[in-house]
Each structure stands twice: as C-alpha cells, then as structure tokens.
BAVEXDO-725030 format. One record per residue: residue number from 1; residue in three letters; x, y, z of N, C-alpha, C in turn. Coordinates in steps of 0.05 Angstrom, whole numbers, plus 5000, padded with zeros to 4 digits. Layout:
# BAVEXDO-725030
<site num="NUM" residu="ALA" n_u="X" n_v="Y" n_w="Z" ca_u="X" ca_v="Y" ca_w="Z" c_u="X" c_v="Y" c_w="Z"/>
...
***
This chain:
# BAVEXDO-725030
<site num="1" residu="MET" n_u="5017" n_v="4976" n_w="5000" ca_u="5000" ca_v="5000" ca_w="5000" c_u="5018" c_v="5025" c_w="5000"/>
<site num="2" residu="ILE" n_u="5010" n_v="5045" n_w="4985" ca_u="5023" ca_v="5071" ca_w="4985" c_u="5012" c_v="5086" c_w="5009"/>
<site num="3" residu="GLU" n_u="5031" n_v="5096" n_w="5025" ca_u="5023" ca_v="5113" ca_w="5048" c_u="5032" c_v="5141" c_w="5044"/>
<site num="4" residu="ILE" n_u="5013" n_v="5160" n_w="5045" ca_u="5019" ca_v="5188" ca_w="5040" c_u="5013" c_v="5203" c_w="5066"/>
<site num="5" residu="THR" n_u="5032" n_v="5219" n_w="5075" ca_u="5028" ca_v="5235" ca_w="5099" c_u="5031" c_v="5264" c_w="5091"/>
<site num="6" residu="ILE" n_u="5010" n_v="5280" n_w="5096" ca_u="5011" ca_v="5309" ca_w="5092" c_u="5014" c_v="5322" c_w="5119"/>
<site num="7" residu="THR" n_u="5035" n_v="5338" n_w="5122" ca_u="5041" ca_v="5351" ca_w="5147" c_u="5033" c_v="5380" c_w="5145"/>
<site num="8" residu="ARG" n_u="5016" n_v="5389" n_w="5164" ca_u="5006" ca_v="5416" ca_w="5164" c_u="5016" c_v="5431" c_w="5189"/>
<site num="9" residu="THR" n_u="5018" n_v="5457" n_w="5186" ca_u="5026" ca_v="5474" ca_w="5209" c_u="5001" c_v="5478" c_w="5226"/>
<site num="10" residu="ASP" n_u="5005" n_v="5492" n_w="5249" ca_u="4983" ca_v="5498" ca_w="5267" c_u="4962" c_v="5515" c_w="5253"/>
<site num="11" residu="SER" n_u="4970" n_v="5530" n_w="5233" ca_u="4951" ca_v="5547" ca_w="5218" c_u="4939" c_v="5532" c_w="5194"/>
<site num="12" residu="ASP" n_u="4943" n_v="5505" n_w="5193" ca_u="4932" ca_v="5487" ca_w="5173" c_u="4944" c_v="5490" c_w="5145"/>
<site num="13" residu="LYS" n_u="4968" n_v="5501" n_w="5143" ca_u="4983" ca_v="5503" ca_w="5118" c_u="5000" c_v="5479" c_w="5114"/>
<site num="14" residu="ILE" n_u="5004" n_v="5470" n_w="5089" ca_u="5020" ca_v="5447" ca_w="5083" c_u="5050" c_v="5454" c_w="5086"/>
<site num="15" residu="GLN" n_u="5064" n_v="5440" n_w="5103" ca_u="5093" ca_v="5445" ca_w="5107" c_u="5109" c_v="5423" c_w="5094"/>
<site num="16" residu="ALA" n_u="5098" n_v="5399" n_w="5091" ca_u="5113" ca_v="5377" ca_w="5080" c_u="5094" c_v="5355" c_w="5072"/>
<site num="17" residu="PHE" n_u="5104" n_v="5337" n_w="5055" ca_u="5090" ca_v="5312" ca_w="5050" c_u="5110" c_v="5290" c_w="5045"/>
<site num="18" residu="GLU" n_u="5101" n_v="5265" n_w="5051" ca_u="5118" ca_v="5242" ca_w="5049" c_u="5102" c_v="5219" c_w="5036"/>
<site num="19" residu="ILE" n_u="5114" n_v="5205" n_w="5018" ca_u="5101" ca_v="5183" ca_w="5004" c_u="5120" c_v="5159" c_w="5005"/>
<site num="20" residu="SER" n_u="5109" n_v="5136" n_w="5013" ca_u="5125" ca_v="5111" ca_w="5014" c_u="5107" c_v="5087" c_w="5008"/>
<site num="21" residu="GLY" n_u="5120" n_v="5066" n_w="5000" ca_u="5106" ca_v="5041" ca_w="4995" c_u="5100" c_v="5038" c_w="4966"/>
<site num="22" residu="HIS" n_u="5086" n_v="5016" n_w="4960" ca_u="5078" ca_v="5010" ca_w="4933" c_u="5048" c_v="5002" c_w="4932"/>
<site num="23" residu="ALA" n_u="5034" n_v="5008" n_w="4911" ca_u="5006" ca_v="5003" ca_w="4909" c_u="4999" c_v="4974" c_w="4905"/>
<site num="24" residu="PHE" n_u="5016" n_v="4960" n_w="4890" ca_u="5012" ca_v="4932" ca_w="4883" c_u="4985" c_v="4928" c_w="4869"/>
<site num="25" residu="PHE" n_u="4977" n_v="4948" n_w="4853" ca_u="4953" ca_v="4946" ca_w="4837" c_u="4957" c_v="4929" c_w="4813"/>
<site num="26" residu="ALA" n_u="4981" n_v="4931" n_w="4801" ca_u="4988" ca_v="4915" ca_w="4778" c_u="5018" c_v="4911" c_w="4778"/>
<site num="27" residu="LYS" n_u="5028" n_v="4896" n_w="4758" ca_u="5057" ca_v="4891" ca_w="4756" c_u="5072" c_v="4917" c_w="4752"/>
<site num="28" residu="ARG" n_u="5097" n_v="4917" n_w="4760" ca_u="5114" ca_v="4940" ca_w="4756" c_u="5114" c_v="4949" c_w="4727"/>
<site num="29" residu="GLY" n_u="5111" n_v="4975" n_w="4723" ca_u="5109" ca_v="4986" ca_w="4696" c_u="5081" c_v="4988" c_w="4685"/>
<site num="30" residu="LYS" n_u="5062" n_v="4975" n_w="4699" ca_u="5034" ca_v="4976" ca_w="4690" c_u="5016" c_v="4985" c_w="4713"/>
<site num="31" residu="ASP" n_u="5027" n_v="4993" n_w="4735" ca_u="5012" ca_v="5001" ca_w="4758" c_u="5002" c_v="5030" c_w="4756"/>
<site num="32" residu="ILE" n_u="4977" n_v="5033" n_w="4749" ca_u="4966" ca_v="5060" ca_w="4745" c_u="4964" c_v="5076" c_w="4771"/>
<site num="33" residu="VAL" n_u="4961" n_v="5062" n_w="4793" ca_u="4959" ca_v="5076" ca_w="4819" c_u="4987" c_v="5089" c_w="4826"/>
<site num="34" residu="CYS" n_u="5008" n_v="5073" n_w="4823" ca_u="5035" ca_v="5084" ca_w="4828" c_u="5041" c_v="5106" c_w="4808"/>
<site num="35" residu="ALA" n_u="5034" n_v="5102" n_w="4783" ca_u="5040" ca_v="5122" ca_w="4763" c_u="5024" c_v="5148" c_w="4769"/>
<site num="36" residu="GLY" n_u="4999" n_v="5145" n_w="4777" ca_u="4983" ca_v="5169" ca_w="4783" c_u="4994" c_v="5185" c_w="4807"/>
<site num="37" residu="VAL" n_u="5001" n_v="5170" n_w="4828" ca_u="5012" ca_v="5184" ca_w="4852" c_u="5038" c_v="5197" c_w="4845"/>
<site num="38" residu="SER" n_u="5055" n_v="5183" n_w="4830" ca_u="5081" ca_v="5195" ca_w="4822" c_u="5077" c_v="5220" c_w="4805"/>
<site num="39" residu="ALA" n_u="5059" n_v="5218" n_w="4786" ca_u="5055" ca_v="5241" ca_w="4768" c_u="5044" c_v="5265" c_w="4783"/>
<site num="40" residu="VAL" n_u="5025" n_v="5260" n_w="4801" ca_u="5013" ca_v="5283" ca_w="4816" c_u="5034" c_v="5295" c_w="4835"/>
<site num="41" residu="SER" n_u="5048" n_v="5279" n_w="4850" ca_u="5067" ca_v="5290" ca_w="4870" c_u="5091" c_v="5303" c_w="4857"/>
<site num="42" residu="VAL" n_u="5103" n_v="5290" n_w="4837" ca_u="5127" ca_v="5302" ca_w="4824" c_u="5118" c_v="5327" c_w="4808"/>
<site num="43" residu="GLY" n_u="5094" n_v="5325" n_w="4796" ca_u="5084" ca_v="5348" ca_w="4781" c_u="5079" c_v="5372" c_w="4799"/>
<site num="44" residu="ALA" n_u="5070" n_v="5367" n_w="4824" ca_u="5066" ca_v="5389" ca_w="4843" c_u="5093" c_v="5402" c_w="4851"/>
<site num="45" residu="ILE" n_u="5113" n_v="5385" n_w="4856" ca_u="5139" ca_v="5395" ca_w="4863" c_u="5150" c_v="5412" c_w="4840"/>
<site num="46" residu="ASN" n_u="5148" n_v="5402" n_w="4816" ca_u="5158" ca_v="5417" ca_w="4792" c_u="5143" c_v="5443" c_w="4789"/>
<site num="47" residu="ALA" n_u="5116" n_v="5443" n_w="4793" ca_u="5100" ca_v="5467" ca_w="4791" c_u="5108" c_v="5488" c_w="4812"/>
<site num="48" residu="VAL" n_u="5113" n_v="5479" n_w="4836" ca_u="5122" ca_v="5497" ca_w="4857" c_u="5148" c_v="5511" c_w="4849"/>
<site num="49" residu="HIS" n_u="5166" n_v="5495" n_w="4839" ca_u="5192" ca_v="5507" ca_w="4831" c_u="5189" c_v="5525" c_w="4807"/>
<site num="50" residu="ALA" n_u="5175" n_v="5516" n_w="4786" ca_u="5173" ca_v="5531" ca_w="4761" c_u="5156" c_v="5557" c_w="4764"/>
<site num="51" residu="LEU" n_u="5135" n_v="5556" n_w="4780" ca_u="5117" ca_v="5578" ca_w="4782" c_u="5122" c_v="5598" c_w="4805"/>
<site num="52" residu="THR" n_u="5137" n_v="5589" n_w="4825" ca_u="5143" ca_v="5607" ca_w="4847" c_u="5172" c_v="5612" c_w="4852"/>
<site num="53" residu="GLY" n_u="5189" n_v="5596" n_w="4839" ca_u="5218" ca_v="5598" ca_w="4844" c_u="5228" c_v="5586" c_w="4869"/>
<site num="54" residu="VAL" n_u="5210" n_v="5574" n_w="4885" ca_u="5217" ca_v="5561" ca_w="4910" c_u="5228" c_v="5533" c_w="4904"/>
<site num="55" residu="THR" n_u="5250" n_v="5526" n_w="4916" ca_u="5261" ca_v="5499" ca_w="4913" c_u="5256" c_v="5484" c_w="4939"/>
<site num="56" residu="PRO" n_u="5237" n_v="5466" n_w="4940" ca_u="5232" ca_v="5451" ca_w="4964" c_u="5256" c_v="5433" c_w="4971"/>
<site num="57" residu="VAL" n_u="5257" n_v="5425" n_w="4996" ca_u="5278" ca_v="5405" ca_w="5004" c_u="5266" c_v="5378" c_w="4998"/>
<site num="58" residu="ILE" n_u="5281" n_v="5363" n_w="4981" ca_u="5271" ca_v="5337" ca_w="4971" c_u="5289" c_v="5314" c_w="4980"/>
<site num="59" residu="GLU" n_u="5276" n_v="5293" n_w="4989" ca_u="5291" ca_v="5268" ca_w="4994" c_u="5276" c_v="5247" c_w="4977"/>
<site num="60" residu="HIS" n_u="5291" n_v="5233" n_w="4960" ca_u="5279" ca_v="5214" ca_w="4942" c_u="5297" c_v="5189" c_w="4941"/>
<site num="61" residu="ARG" n_u="5285" n_v="5166" n_w="4943" ca_u="5301" ca_v="5141" ca_w="4942" c_u="5290" c_v="5123" c_w="4920"/>
<site num="62" residu="GLU" n_u="5307" n_v="5104" n_w="4911" ca_u="5299" ca_v="5085" ca_w="4891" c_u="5276" c_v="5067" c_w="4898"/>
<site num="63" residu="ASP" n_u="5271" n_v="5064" n_w="4924" ca_u="5250" ca_v="5046" ca_w="4933" c_u="5222" c_v="5060" c_w="4932"/>
<site num="64" residu="GLY" n_u="5221" n_v="5084" n_w="4921" ca_u="5196" ca_v="5098" ca_w="4918" c_u="5190" c_v="5119" c_w="4939"/>
<site num="65" residu="PHE" n_u="5207" n_v="5121" n_w="4959" ca_u="5203" ca_v="5140" ca_w="4980" c_u="5208" c_v="5169" c_w="4970"/>
<site num="66" residu="LEU" n_u="5190" n_v="5187" n_w="4978" ca_u="5193" ca_v="5215" ca_w="4970" c_u="5184" c_v="5232" c_w="4994"/>
<site num="67" residu="ARG" n_u="5201" n_v="5251" n_w="5002" ca_u="5194" ca_v="5271" ca_w="5022" c_u="5199" c_v="5298" c_w="5010"/>
<site num="68" residu="CYS" n_u="5180" n_v="5316" n_w="5014" ca_u="5183" ca_v="5343" ca_w="5004" c_u="5176" c_v="5362" c_w="5027"/>
<site num="69" residu="THR" n_u="5195" n_v="5380" n_w="5033" ca_u="5190" ca_v="5400" ca_w="5055" c_u="5193" c_v="5428" c_w="5043"/>
<site num="70" residu="ILE" n_u="5174" n_v="5444" n_w="5049" ca_u="5174" ca_v="5472" ca_w="5040" c_u="5191" c_v="5489" c_w="5058"/>
<site num="71" residu="PRO" n_u="5209" n_v="5505" n_w="5047" ca_u="5226" ca_v="5522" ca_w="5064" c_u="5209" c_v="5540" c_w="5081"/>
<site num="72" residu="GLU" n_u="5219" n_v="5546" n_w="5105" ca_u="5204" ca_v="5564" ca_w="5123" c_u="5211" c_v="5593" c_w="5116"/>
<site num="73" residu="LYS" n_u="5194" n_v="5611" n_w="5126" ca_u="5199" ca_v="5640" ca_w="5124" c_u="5199" c_v="5650" c_w="5095"/>
<site num="74" residu="LEU" n_u="5181" n_v="5640" n_w="5078" ca_u="5178" ca_v="5650" ca_w="5051" c_u="5162" c_v="5676" c_w="5052"/>
<site num="75" residu="PRO" n_u="5165" n_v="5694" n_w="5033" ca_u="5147" ca_v="5717" ca_w="5031" c_u="5118" c_v="5707" c_w="5029"/>
<site num="76" residu="GLU" n_u="5100" n_v="5722" n_w="5042" ca_u="5072" ca_v="5713" ca_w="5044" c_u="5059" c_v="5708" c_w="5017"/>
<site num="77" residu="ASP" n_u="5064" n_v="5725" n_w="4997" ca_u="5051" ca_v="5721" ca_w="4971" c_u="5062" c_v="5696" c_w="4958"/>
<site num="78" residu="ILE" n_u="5087" n_v="5690" n_w="4960" ca_u="5099" ca_v="5666" ca_w="4949" c_u="5088" c_v="5641" c_w="4964"/>
<site num="79" residu="PHE" n_u="5088" n_v="5643" n_w="4990" ca_u="5078" ca_v="5621" ca_w="5007" c_u="5050" c_v="5614" c_w="4999"/>
<site num="80" residu="GLU" n_u="5032" n_v="5633" n_w="4994" ca_u="5005" ca_v="5628" ca_w="4987" c_u="5003" c_v="5614" c_w="4960"/>
<site num="81" residu="LYS" n_u="5020" n_v="5621" n_w="4941" ca_u="5021" ca_v="5607" ca_w="4915" c_u="5029" c_v="5578" c_w="4918"/>
<site num="82" residu="VAL" n_u="5049" n_v="5574" n_w="4935" ca_u="5058" ca_v="5547" ca_w="4941" c_u="5035" c_v="5531" c_w="4953"/>
<site num="83" residu="GLN" n_u="5021" n_v="5543" n_w="4971" ca_u="4999" ca_v="5529" ca_w="4984" c_u="4977" c_v="5521" c_w="4965"/>
<site num="84" residu="LEU" n_u="4971" n_v="5539" n_w="4946" ca_u="4950" ca_v="5533" ca_w="4926" c_u="4958" c_v="5509" c_w="4909"/>
<site num="85" residu="LEU" n_u="4984" n_v="5508" n_w="4901" ca_u="4993" ca_v="5485" ca_w="4885" c_u="4993" c_v="5459" c_w="4901"/>
<site num="86" residu="LEU" n_u="5001" n_v="5461" n_w="4927" ca_u="5001" ca_v="5436" ca_w="4943" c_u="4973" c_v="5427" c_w="4950"/>
<site num="87" residu="GLU" n_u="4955" n_v="5446" n_w="4955" ca_u="4927" ca_v="5438" ca_w="4960" c_u="4915" c_v="5424" c_w="4935"/>
<site num="88" residu="GLY" n_u="4922" n_v="5434" n_w="4912" ca_u="4913" ca_v="5420" ca_w="4887" c_u="4924" c_v="5392" c_w="4886"/>
<site num="89" residu="MET" n_u="4949" n_v="5388" n_w="4894" ca_u="4960" ca_v="5361" ca_w="4895" c_u="4944" c_v="5344" c_w="4914"/>
<site num="90" residu="VAL" n_u="4938" n_v="5354" n_w="4938" ca_u="4923" ca_v="5338" ca_w="4957" c_u="4896" c_v="5330" c_w="4946"/>
<site num="91" residu="ILE" n_u="4882" n_v="5348" n_w="4933" ca_u="4856" ca_v="5341" ca_w="4921" c_u="4859" c_v="5320" c_w="4900"/>
<site num="92" residu="SER" n_u="4880" n_v="5321" n_w="4883" ca_u="4885" ca_v="5301" ca_w="4863" c_u="4891" c_v="5274" c_w="4876"/>
<site num="93" residu="LEU" n_u="4907" n_v="5274" n_w="4897" ca_u="4913" ca_v="5249" ca_w="4911" c_u="4888" c_v="5237" c_w="4925"/>
<site num="94" residu="GLN" n_u="4871" n_v="5254" n_w="4936" ca_u="4846" ca_v="5245" ca_w="4949" c_u="4828" c_v="5233" c_w="4928"/>
<site num="95" residu="THR" n_u="4828" n_v="5243" n_w="4904" ca_u="4812" ca_v="5232" ca_w="4882" c_u="4821" c_v="5204" c_w="4875"/>
<site num="96" residu="ILE" n_u="4847" n_v="5200" n_w="4874" ca_u="4858" ca_v="5174" ca_w="4869" c_u="4851" c_v="5155" c_w="4893"/>
<site num="97" residu="GLU" n_u="4853" n_v="5165" n_w="4917" ca_u="4846" ca_v="5149" ca_w="4941" c_u="4817" c_v="5140" c_w="4941"/>
<site num="98" residu="GLU" n_u="4799" n_v="5157" n_w="4931" ca_u="4770" ca_v="5150" ca_w="4930" c_u="4766" c_v="5125" c_w="4913"/>
<site num="99" residu="GLU" n_u="4780" n_v="5123" n_w="4891" ca_u="4777" ca_v="5101" ca_w="4872" c_u="4794" c_v="5077" c_w="4880"/>
<site num="100" residu="TYR" n_u="4817" n_v="5082" n_w="4891" ca_u="4836" ca_v="5060" ca_w="4897" c_u="4844" c_v="5059" c_w="4926"/>
<site num="101" residu="GLY" n_u="4825" n_v="5062" n_w="4944" ca_u="4830" ca_v="5063" ca_w="4972" c_u="4843" c_v="5038" c_w="4984"/>
<site num="102" residu="LYS" n_u="4841" n_v="5016" n_w="4970" ca_u="4855" ca_v="4991" ca_w="4979" c_u="4885" c_v="4992" c_w="4973"/>
<site num="103" residu="ASN" n_u="4893" n_v="5011" n_w="4956" ca_u="4920" ca_v="5012" ca_w="4947" c_u="4936" c_v="5036" c_w="4958"/>
<site num="104" residu="LEU" n_u="4922" n_v="5056" n_w="4969" ca_u="4935" ca_v="5078" ca_w="4982" c_u="4919" c_v="5091" c_w="5003"/>
<site num="105" residu="THR" n_u="4933" n_v="5103" n_w="5022" ca_u="4919" ca_v="5117" ca_w="5043" c_u="4933" c_v="5144" c_w="5048"/>
<site num="106" residu="ILE" n_u="4917" n_v="5164" n_w="5055" ca_u="4927" ca_v="5191" ca_w="5061" c_u="4921" c_v="5197" c_w="5090"/>
<site num="107" residu="THR" n_u="4942" n_v="5206" n_w="5104" ca_u="4937" ca_v="5215" ca_w="5132" c_u="4948" c_v="5244" c_w="5134"/>
<site num="108" residu="PHE" n_u="4938" n_v="5258" n_w="5154" ca_u="4946" ca_v="5285" ca_w="5159" c_u="4956" c_v="5287" c_w="5187"/>
<site num="109" residu="LYS" n_u="4978" n_v="5302" n_w="5191" ca_u="4988" ca_v="5306" ca_w="5218" c_u="4998" c_v="5335" c_w="5220"/>
<site num="110" residu="LYS" n_u="5004" n_v="5343" n_w="5245" ca_u="5013" ca_v="5370" ca_w="5250" c_u="5043" c_v="5371" c_w="5249"/>
<site num="111" residu="TRP" n_u="5054" n_v="5394" n_w="5240" ca_u="5083" ca_v="5398" ca_w="5238" c_u="5094" c_v="5401" c_w="5266"/>
<site num="112" residu="GLU" n_u="5115" n_v="5386" n_w="5272" ca_u="5128" ca_v="5387" ca_w="5297" c_u="5153" c_v="5403" c_w="5294"/>
<site num="113" residu="VAL" n_u="5154" n_v="5426" n_w="5307" ca_u="5177" ca_v="5444" ca_w="5305" c_u="5200" c_v="5431" c_w="5321"/>
<site num="114" residu="GLU" n_u="5223" n_v="5430" n_w="5308" ca_u="5247" ca_v="5417" ca_w="5321" c_u="5262" c_v="5437" c_w="5338"/>
***
C-alpha cells in the first residue's frame, strides 16, 4: 500500500508531504495507481519550483520514498502560491484514494517544530 502523509502547520498550511510504499495494483510498469501518485506528486513539486521559484527540500530514494519539505519563512505572497499548488496536489491524491483506497491511504498530521 502507498502511504501518504501530509504535514500541516498549526495554521493548517502544508509544510511537507511524504510518500512511501507500493500500490501493488498491477505489475511494475503497469501500475496505474503508482503512476498516478508519482505524476501528481512530482508534478506538484515541479510546479512549485517553476511557478514560484521556490526549491523545496527533497529526499527521494529508489524504493519509491519521497519527502518534500517547503522552506520556512517565505514571503507571504509566494507562500500562498505554494499552498495553492500543494492543496491542488492533495485534492488530486484524494481523488485517486477515493477510487483505489485499497492501494493507498492519506493521513494528515501537525508539523512538529524541532
């Protein structure tokens, strides 16, 4: 199962997301659930960078793990654009979850300040 965690600040803004696991919907290379999640998440990261100039902190591994963290202390107007793009990603992922809930799950948690 693909596990997606969306981490929000106390003010309910997206600060990070993490994706791990495999859908096991179909054989490798034919798994539309994995492909959809990958396209939506990587597309959102690319859109954030291309449209706002913000470079998120990314950790990506060959096993399918992806973590994206938004830099703190962005100008408010840029931060709001980033939020709109990430909220669109969440809606797209929730749409996939509605149809393929046996293959992925989305959870939300609060950002823990280190």
